C-alpha positions as a printed Julia matrix, in Angstrom:
167×3 Matrix{Float64}:
 49.62  -42.66  -29.41
 46.09  -43.29  -28.21
 45.54  -45.29  -25.03
 43.01  -48.1   -25.61
 39.86  -47.99  -23.53
 38.31  -50.98  -21.87
 34.77  -51.97  -22.79
 33.53  -50.89  -19.36
 34.91  -47.36  -19.89
 32.84  -47.07  -23.06
 29.71  -48.29  -21.28
 30.08  -46.16  -18.13
 27.25  -43.85  -17.29
 28.35  -40.23  -17.53
 26.35  -39.06  -14.5
 28.25  -39.93  -11.36
 25.99  -38.21   -8.83
 23.69  -39.88   -6.32
 20.54  -41.67   -7.51
 17.62  -40.79   -5.23
 15.0   -43.55   -4.98
 12.23  -44.4    -2.57
 12.46  -47.78   -0.85
  9.92  -49.2    -3.32
 11.86  -47.75   -6.26
 15.07  -49.32   -4.97
 13.36  -52.72   -4.6
 11.99  -52.4    -8.16
 15.47  -51.6    -9.5
 16.94  -54.62   -7.72
 14.11  -56.8    -9.02
 14.73  -55.63  -12.6
 18.44  -56.37  -12.17
 17.68  -59.89  -10.93
 15.25  -60.56  -13.82
 17.8   -59.41  -16.39
 20.54  -61.55  -14.83
 18.23  -64.59  -14.87
 17.45  -63.98  -18.57
 21.13  -64.13  -19.61
 21.46  -67.94  -19.93
 18.48  -68.1   -22.3
 19.82  -65.19  -24.36
 23.26  -66.8   -24.57
 21.7   -70.12  -25.62
 19.65  -68.37  -28.31
 22.76  -66.59  -29.61
 24.64  -69.89  -29.78
 21.68  -71.61  -31.47
 21.4   -68.96  -34.18
 25.19  -68.86  -34.67
 25.0   -72.5   -35.76
 22.89  -71.5   -38.8
 26.05  -70.68  -40.74
 27.59  -67.52  -42.16
 27.2   -64.89  -39.44
 27.64  -61.94  -41.79
 24.3   -62.73  -43.46
 22.54  -64.34  -40.52
 19.81  -61.89  -39.44
 18.61  -64.12  -36.6
 22.1   -64.28  -35.13
 22.57  -60.52  -35.43
 19.26  -59.92  -33.65
 20.06  -62.4   -30.86
 23.54  -60.91  -30.4
 22.1   -57.38  -30.34
 19.56  -58.36  -27.67
 22.32  -59.98  -25.6
 24.46  -56.82  -25.83
 21.54  -54.54  -24.88
 20.79  -56.74  -21.87
 24.44  -56.65  -20.76
 24.45  -52.84  -21.1
 21.27  -52.52  -19.04
 22.72  -54.78  -16.33
 25.91  -52.7   -16.16
 23.9   -49.48  -16.05
 21.64  -50.79  -13.28
 24.61  -52.05  -11.27
 26.17  -48.59  -11.55
 22.92  -47.0   -10.32
 22.61  -49.46   -7.43
 26.08  -48.46   -6.23
 25.02  -44.79   -6.14
 21.51  -45.16   -4.67
 20.48  -42.92   -1.8
 17.22  -44.23   -0.36
 14.7   -41.46    0.33
 13.29  -41.81    3.82
  9.57  -41.11    3.99
  9.51  -40.08    7.65
  6.16  -38.31    7.58
  5.45  -34.62    8.14
  8.41  -32.24    8.22
  8.66  -28.49    8.67
  9.96  -27.83    5.1
  9.6   -29.47    1.69
 12.43  -31.9     0.92
 13.03  -34.99   -1.19
 10.47  -37.58   -0.12
  7.88  -35.05    1.07
  4.3   -35.16   -0.09
  3.04  -31.61   -0.53
 -0.54  -30.4    -0.73
 -0.77  -27.15   -2.72
 -3.5   -24.65   -3.51
 -3.76  -22.56   -6.66
 -5.19  -19.03   -6.61
 -8.34  -20.5    -8.2
 -8.87  -22.67   -5.12
 -7.94  -25.89   -6.89
 -5.82  -28.21   -4.75
 -3.06  -30.51   -5.97
 -0.87  -33.02   -4.17
  2.65  -33.94   -5.26
  5.3   -36.26   -3.89
  8.86  -34.99   -4.4
 11.03  -37.86   -5.68
 14.25  -38.39   -7.64
 14.35  -38.04  -11.44
 14.22  -41.83  -11.98
 10.81  -42.18  -10.32
  8.88  -39.24  -11.74
  5.32  -39.85  -12.85
  3.47  -36.5   -13.08
  0.03  -38.0   -13.85
  0.3   -39.91  -10.53
  1.53  -36.8    -8.68
  5.21  -37.78   -8.45
  7.57  -34.98   -9.54
 11.33  -34.71   -9.48
 13.11  -32.38   -7.11
 15.04  -31.29  -10.23
 11.91  -30.37  -12.2
 11.0   -26.66  -12.32
  8.07  -27.08   -9.91
  9.92  -29.49   -7.63
 12.95  -27.19   -7.43
 10.7   -24.19   -6.7
  8.99  -26.05   -3.84
 12.16  -27.23   -2.09
 12.73  -25.78    1.43
  9.38  -23.95    1.51
  7.16  -24.26    4.58
  3.42  -24.48    5.21
  1.8   -21.15    4.33
  4.55  -20.07    1.91
  3.6   -18.89   -1.56
  5.68  -20.33   -4.36
  5.83  -18.59   -7.74
  6.26  -21.1   -10.52
  7.04  -19.8   -14.0
  5.45  -21.57  -16.97
  5.46  -20.76  -20.69
  1.99  -19.26  -20.24
  3.07  -17.04  -17.34
  3.58  -17.33  -13.62
  1.48  -19.56  -11.39
  1.29  -19.03   -7.64
  0.97  -22.04   -5.38
  0.4   -21.86   -1.64
  1.77  -24.7     0.48
 -1.18  -26.05    2.49
  0.35  -29.12    4.05
  3.55  -31.14    4.08
  2.76  -34.79    4.65
């Protein structure tokens, strides 16, 4: 005999580890949660309005409204789960080794300099210089100090970065 699952069990996020966010990222997540919660009454009203059109099995407007309501509920549950697991990254300033929250200035062998901030996977934005500590480059940089050379393997071969500064 199969034990029935609750709806929440089906919607649970499989990853149960910590969610690393900067203070701004945490505020943005809370803001998104609040906006979605505030949108629920309008979505419920729209679902009720379209349900009044008649036969629900052939009512495309109702199906779309109901689908949007379900997606919003799922997003709210997912965000609430993340909020429970958030670990806020403290940006304390310069440290002796690269860690989550550090901003690292690197030099390539060609002399080109690049700056990256090490953040959690939910806040990555490589074009803006924000990389995850779980990304190949982010993982390679972790725990290195100023002056260390970090070998980063890419599909085109290895790249050597030198840590110039940890901000």
